[in-house]
Residue frames as qw, qx, qy, qz and C-alpha x, y, z in Angstrom:
[[0.555, -0.542, -0.596, 0.208, -39.78, -78.46, -146.10],
 [0.105, -0.864, 0.043, -0.490, -40.23, -75.29, -144.07],
 [0.506, 0.090, -0.611, 0.602, -37.71, -74.86, -141.29],
 [0.383, -0.729, -0.566, -0.029, -39.74, -74.20, -138.13],
 [0.464, -0.587, -0.227, 0.623, -37.40, -71.80, -136.39],
 [0.385, 0.216, 0.284, 0.851, -36.80, -69.40, -139.26],
 [0.138, -0.703, -0.376, -0.588, -39.93, -67.34, -138.72],
 [0.598, -0.760, -0.246, 0.067, -39.13, -66.99, -134.99],
 [0.658, 0.074, -0.119, 0.740, -35.67, -65.52, -135.46],
 [0.191, -0.941, -0.193, 0.201, -35.01, -62.25, -133.71],
 [0.588, 0.519, -0.051, 0.618, -32.56, -59.56, -134.65],
 [0.475, -0.556, -0.256, 0.632, -30.47, -57.45, -132.32],
 [0.111, 0.918, 0.081, -0.372, -30.03, -53.71, -132.87],
 [0.135, -0.622, 0.579, 0.509, -26.83, -54.35, -134.84],
 [0.680, 0.410, -0.326, -0.513, -28.71, -56.64, -137.24],
 [0.146, 0.304, -0.941, 0.026, -27.22, -59.92, -136.06],
 [0.721, -0.228, -0.503, -0.418, -29.50, -62.91, -135.78],
 [0.283, -0.367, 0.710, -0.530, -30.28, -64.14, -132.28],
 [0.786, -0.063, -0.514, -0.337, -31.27, -67.80, -132.07],
 [0.556, -0.532, 0.531, -0.354, -31.56, -69.77, -128.84],
 [0.106, -0.321, 0.938, 0.074, -30.38, -73.36, -128.41],
 [0.540, 0.302, 0.722, -0.310, -33.90, -74.79, -128.57],
 [0.580, 0.720, 0.038, -0.380, -34.59, -73.17, -131.94],
 [0.184, 0.656, -0.695, -0.230, -31.17, -74.21, -133.21],
 [0.344, -0.108, 0.929, -0.087, -31.83, -77.82, -132.14],
 [0.619, 0.524, 0.482, -0.332, -35.15, -77.71, -134.04],
 [0.420, 0.775, -0.319, -0.349, -33.29, -76.38, -137.05],
 [0.071, -0.466, 0.874, 0.116, -30.76, -79.22, -136.86],
 [0.486, 0.179, 0.836, -0.180, -33.57, -81.76, -136.77],
 [0.561, 0.681, 0.266, -0.388, -35.55, -80.11, -139.57],
 [0.422, 0.771, -0.411, -0.240, -32.53, -79.96, -141.87],
 [0.996, -0.009, -0.056, 0.070, -31.31, -83.45, -140.94],
 [0.363, 0.729, -0.416, 0.405, -28.05, -81.94, -139.67],
 [0.711, -0.636, 0.192, -0.231, -28.02, -83.63, -136.28],
 [0.960, -0.031, 0.078, 0.265, -25.20, -85.94, -137.45],
 [0.491, 0.683, -0.146, 0.520, -22.80, -83.06, -138.15],
 [0.678, -0.394, -0.400, 0.475, -20.45, -82.90, -135.17],
 [0.290, 0.106, -0.067, 0.949, -19.34, -79.29, -135.71],
 [0.346, -0.490, -0.276, -0.751, -22.98, -78.19, -135.43],
 [0.731, -0.510, -0.453, 0.019, -23.41, -80.19, -132.23],
 [0.538, -0.132, -0.272, 0.787, -20.40, -78.35, -130.82],
 [0.045, -0.324, -0.124, -0.937, -22.12, -75.08, -131.74],
 [0.593, -0.542, -0.430, -0.411, -25.26, -76.26, -129.96],
 [0.717, -0.378, -0.422, 0.406, -23.24, -77.10, -126.84],
 [0.331, 0.057, -0.120, 0.934, -21.66, -73.64, -126.93],
 [0.290, -0.456, -0.276, -0.795, -25.08, -72.01, -127.22],
 [0.709, -0.526, -0.456, -0.114, -26.42, -74.04, -124.28],
 [0.631, -0.221, -0.331, 0.666, -23.37, -73.16, -122.20],
 [0.119, 0.236, 0.030, 0.964, -23.76, -69.48, -123.01],
 [0.477, -0.531, -0.372, -0.594, -27.42, -69.60, -121.96],
 [0.774, -0.516, -0.355, 0.086, -26.43, -71.09, -118.58],
 [0.513, 0.387, -0.312, 0.700, -23.43, -68.83, -118.02],
 [0.252, -0.593, 0.189, -0.741, -25.10, -66.66, -115.38],
 [0.863, -0.403, -0.030, -0.303, -25.92, -69.78, -113.34],
 [0.916, 0.051, -0.209, 0.338, -22.34, -71.08, -113.30],
 [0.469, -0.779, 0.166, 0.382, -19.32, -70.01, -111.33],
 [0.294, 0.816, -0.427, -0.253, -16.36, -68.77, -113.35],
 [0.244, -0.416, 0.873, 0.069, -14.52, -72.05, -112.66],
 [0.618, 0.284, 0.717, -0.153, -17.49, -74.19, -113.78],
 [0.545, 0.788, 0.060, -0.279, -17.91, -72.13, -116.94],
 [0.123, 0.749, -0.620, -0.199, -14.23, -72.35, -117.80],
 [0.416, -0.199, 0.887, -0.006, -14.21, -76.12, -117.19],
 [0.647, 0.484, 0.563, -0.173, -17.24, -76.72, -119.41],
 [0.428, 0.850, -0.174, -0.254, -15.77, -74.48, -122.10],
 [0.093, -0.599, 0.782, 0.143, -12.49, -76.40, -121.91],
 [0.574, 0.083, 0.810, -0.082, -14.42, -79.69, -122.25],
 [0.624, 0.702, 0.270, -0.211, -16.14, -78.42, -125.39],
 [0.221, 0.834, -0.458, -0.216, -12.82, -77.23, -126.80],
 [0.353, -0.365, 0.859, 0.062, -11.27, -80.64, -126.14],
 [0.643, 0.356, 0.670, -0.106, -14.12, -82.37, -127.94],
 [0.488, 0.839, -0.011, -0.240, -13.78, -79.95, -130.86],
 [0.005, 0.717, -0.672, -0.182, -10.06, -80.65, -131.14],
 [0.537, -0.094, 0.838, -0.021, -10.78, -84.40, -131.10],
 [0.700, 0.609, 0.269, -0.260, -12.79, -83.94, -134.27],
 [0.491, -0.373, 0.549, 0.564, -9.49, -83.26, -135.98],
 [0.229, 0.403, -0.506, -0.727, -9.45, -83.69, -139.73],
 [0.496, 0.192, 0.832, -0.161, -12.20, -86.31, -139.89],
 [0.532, 0.703, 0.250, -0.400, -13.71, -84.46, -142.83],
 [0.028, 0.616, -0.604, -0.505, -10.69, -84.73, -145.14],
 [0.009, -0.057, 0.923, 0.380, -11.65, -86.60, -148.28],
 [0.019, 0.548, 0.835, -0.037, -15.33, -86.14, -147.44],
 [0.035, -0.249, -0.077, 0.965, -15.64, -82.40, -148.09],
 [0.312, -0.099, -0.529, -0.783, -18.31, -82.70, -150.76],
 [0.463, -0.381, -0.796, -0.082, -20.39, -85.13, -148.71],
 [0.387, -0.483, -0.567, 0.544, -20.16, -83.16, -145.47],
 [0.097, -0.491, -0.108, 0.859, -20.12, -79.55, -146.63],
 [0.526, 0.661, 0.498, -0.194, -22.16, -79.89, -149.81]]
């Protein structure tokens, strides 16, 4: 199956890939990765970064702290499931 966002990827002058949250969400759906919590955290970080200019410093810091808290809650859920989850 072709991944829809791959042909729309952009590259910055330093060669790093630039993908927006919408394209990343399409990628997650296309690769059936929507159930992987660490990728959902990445998506939340991307969305937060895209809205950063619209938020006050306090709002940004609070949302970032919320994401960090959720990431920490993931803990070691993957232990014993490495092969299943990380292929």
